[in-house]
Backbone as JSON Lines, residues from 0, in Angstrom:
{"i":0,"aa":"M","n":[0.84,-1.17,0.0],"ca":[0.0,0.0,0.0],"c":[0.89,1.24,0.0]}
{"i":1,"aa":"A","n":[1.24,1.72,-1.12],"ca":[2.16,2.83,-1.25],"c":[1.63,4.12,-0.63]}
{"i":2,"aa":"D","n":[0.33,4.3,-0.59],"ca":[-0.24,5.55,-0.07],"c":[-0.6,5.47,1.41]}
{"i":3,"aa":"N","n":[-0.26,4.38,2.08],"ca":[-0.57,4.22,3.49],"c":[0.46,4.95,4.34]}
{"i":4,"aa":"P","n":[0.05,5.93,5.14],"ca":[1.02,6.69,5.95],"c":[1.48,5.93,7.2]}
{"i":5,"aa":"Y","n":[0.85,4.81,7.52],"ca":[1.18,4.07,8.73],"c":[2.0,2.84,8.39]}
{"i":6,"aa":"R","n":[3.26,2.89,8.76],"ca":[4.17,1.77,8.47],"c":[5.0,1.49,9.71]}
{"i":7,"aa":"N","n":[5.25,0.24,9.94],"ca":[6.13,-0.17,11.03],"c":[7.4,-0.73,10.42]}
{"i":8,"aa":"F","n":[8.51,-0.37,11.0],"ca":[9.77,-0.9,10.5],"c":[10.76,-0.98,11.64]}
{"i":9,"aa":"I","n":[11.79,-1.75,11.45],"ca":[12.87,-1.87,12.43],"c":[14.05,-1.09,11.87]}
{"i":10,"aa":"A","n":[14.51,-0.13,12.63],"ca":[15.65,0.68,12.21],"c":[16.76,0.56,13.25]}
{"i":11,"aa":"V","n":[17.97,0.45,12.79],"ca":[19.13,0.41,13.68],"c":[20.19,1.36,13.15]}
{"i":12,"aa":"K","n":[21.05,1.76,14.04],"ca":[22.14,2.65,13.68],"c":[23.03,2.0,12.61]}
{"i":13,"aa":"S","n":[23.42,2.79,11.64],"ca":[24.28,2.3,10.58],"c":[25.52,1.65,11.18]}
{"i":14,"aa":"G","n":[25.85,0.48,10.67],"ca":[26.98,-0.27,11.18],"c":[26.56,-1.37,12.14]}
{"i":15,"aa":"N","n":[25.34,-1.3,12.67],"ca":[24.84,-2.32,13.59],"c":[23.96,-3.36,12.91]}
{"i":16,"aa":"E","n":[23.69,-3.19,11.63],"ca":[22.72,-4.05,10.95],"c":[23.1,-5.54,10.95]}
{"i":17,"aa":"N","n":[24.35,-5.88,11.14],"ca":[24.76,-7.29,11.15],"c":[25.04,-7.82,12.55]}
{"i":18,"aa":"E","n":[24.73,-7.04,13.56],"ca":[24.93,-7.49,14.95],"c":[23.95,-8.61,15.28]}
{"i":19,"aa":"A","n":[24.38,-9.52,16.14],"ca":[23.55,-10.67,16.52],"c":[22.23,-10.22,17.14]}
{"i":20,"aa":"W","n":[22.24,-9.19,17.97],"ca":[21.01,-8.75,18.63],"c":[20.0,-8.22,17.62]}
{"i":21,"aa":"V","n":[20.48,-7.65,16.52],"ca":[19.58,-7.15,15.48],"c":[18.91,-8.33,14.78]}
{"i":22,"aa":"K","n":[19.68,-9.34,14.48],"ca":[19.11,-10.53,13.83],"c":[18.08,-11.2,14.74]}
{"i":23,"aa":"T","n":[18.33,-11.21,16.06],"ca":[17.38,-11.77,17.01],"c":[16.1,-10.94,17.04]}
{"i":24,"aa":"L","n":[16.26,-9.63,17.07],"ca":[15.11,-8.72,17.08],"c":[14.24,-8.91,15.84]}
{"i":25,"aa":"V","n":[14.86,-8.92,14.68],"ca":[14.12,-9.08,13.43],"c":[13.43,-10.44,13.37]}
{"i":26,"aa":"A","n":[14.13,-11.48,13.76],"ca":[13.54,-12.83,13.73],"c":[12.37,-12.96,14.71]}
{"i":27,"aa":"S","n":[12.44,-12.23,15.83],"ca":[11.36,-12.32,16.81],"c":[10.11,-11.58,16.36]}
{"i":28,"aa":"Y","n":[10.26,-10.69,15.43],"ca":[9.11,-9.92,14.93],"c":[8.62,-10.43,13.58]}
{"i":29,"aa":"Q","n":[9.53,-10.78,12.71],"ca":[9.17,-11.18,11.35],"c":[9.11,-12.7,11.24]}
{"i":30,"aa":"N","n":[8.0,-13.26,11.73],"ca":[7.8,-14.7,11.66],"c":[6.31,-15.0,11.53]}
{"i":31,"aa":"E","n":[5.99,-16.22,11.23],"ca":[4.6,-16.61,10.96],"c":[3.7,-16.49,12.19]}
{"i":32,"aa":"A","n":[4.24,-16.75,13.39],"ca":[3.42,-16.64,14.6],"c":[2.98,-15.2,14.83]}
{"i":33,"aa":"V","n":[3.89,-14.26,14.67],"ca":[3.56,-12.85,14.85],"c":[2.6,-12.4,13.74]}
{"i":34,"aa":"K","n":[2.86,-12.83,12.52],"ca":[1.97,-12.47,11.4],"c":[0.55,-12.98,11.65]}
{"i":35,"aa":"A","n":[0.42,-14.21,12.14],"ca":[-0.9,-14.78,12.41],"c":[-1.62,-13.98,13.49]}
{"i":36,"aa":"E","n":[-0.91,-13.59,14.54],"ca":[-1.52,-12.8,15.61],"c":[-1.92,-11.42,15.09]}
{"i":37,"aa":"F","n":[-1.06,-10.81,14.29],"ca":[-1.35,-9.52,13.68],"c":[-2.62,-9.6,12.85]}
{"i":38,"aa":"D","n":[-2.73,-10.63,12.02],"ca":[-3.91,-10.82,11.18],"c":[-5.17,-11.04,12.03]}
{"i":39,"aa":"K","n":[-5.02,-11.79,13.12],"ca":[-6.15,-12.05,14.02],"c":[-6.62,-10.76,14.69]}
{"i":40,"aa":"V","n":[-5.7,-9.99,15.21],"ca":[-6.04,-8.77,15.94],"c":[-6.58,-7.69,15.01]}
{"i":41,"aa":"Y","n":[-5.93,-7.49,13.88],"ca":[-6.28,-6.39,12.99],"c":[-7.24,-6.79,11.87]}
{"i":42,"aa":"K","n":[-7.62,-8.05,11.82],"ca":[-8.64,-8.55,10.91],"c":[-8.47,-8.11,9.45]}
{"i":43,"aa":"G","n":[-7.23,-8.24,8.96],"ca":[-6.98,-7.95,7.55],"c":[-6.82,-6.48,7.19]}
{"i":44,"aa":"T","n":[-6.79,-5.6,8.19],"ca":[-6.65,-4.17,7.88],"c":[-5.19,-3.77,7.71]}
{"i":45,"aa":"G","n":[-4.27,-4.7,7.92],"ca":[-2.85,-4.44,7.71],"c":[-2.25,-5.53,6.87]}
{"i":46,"aa":"I","n":[-1.15,-5.23,6.23],"ca":[-0.49,-6.18,5.35],"c":[0.98,-6.28,5.77]}
{"i":47,"aa":"S","n":[1.45,-7.49,6.01],"ca":[2.87,-7.69,6.33],"c":[3.7,-7.46,5.08]}
{"i":48,"aa":"A","n":[4.8,-6.77,5.23],"ca":[5.63,-6.46,4.07],"c":[6.94,-7.25,4.07]}
{"i":49,"aa":"Y","n":[7.04,-8.24,4.89],"ca":[8.27,-9.03,4.93],"c":[8.02,-10.42,4.44]}
């Protein structure tokens, strides 16, 4: 949805993108269990972009 002003993203300081804690953070958010809960709570009003 290119015209949607509401977007969630994970941002980290440049140079930290390959740190282990960043990979853990991203994996804990971008997975099927979280996506399923998101879909359940928001009833299709949001779209996962990952």
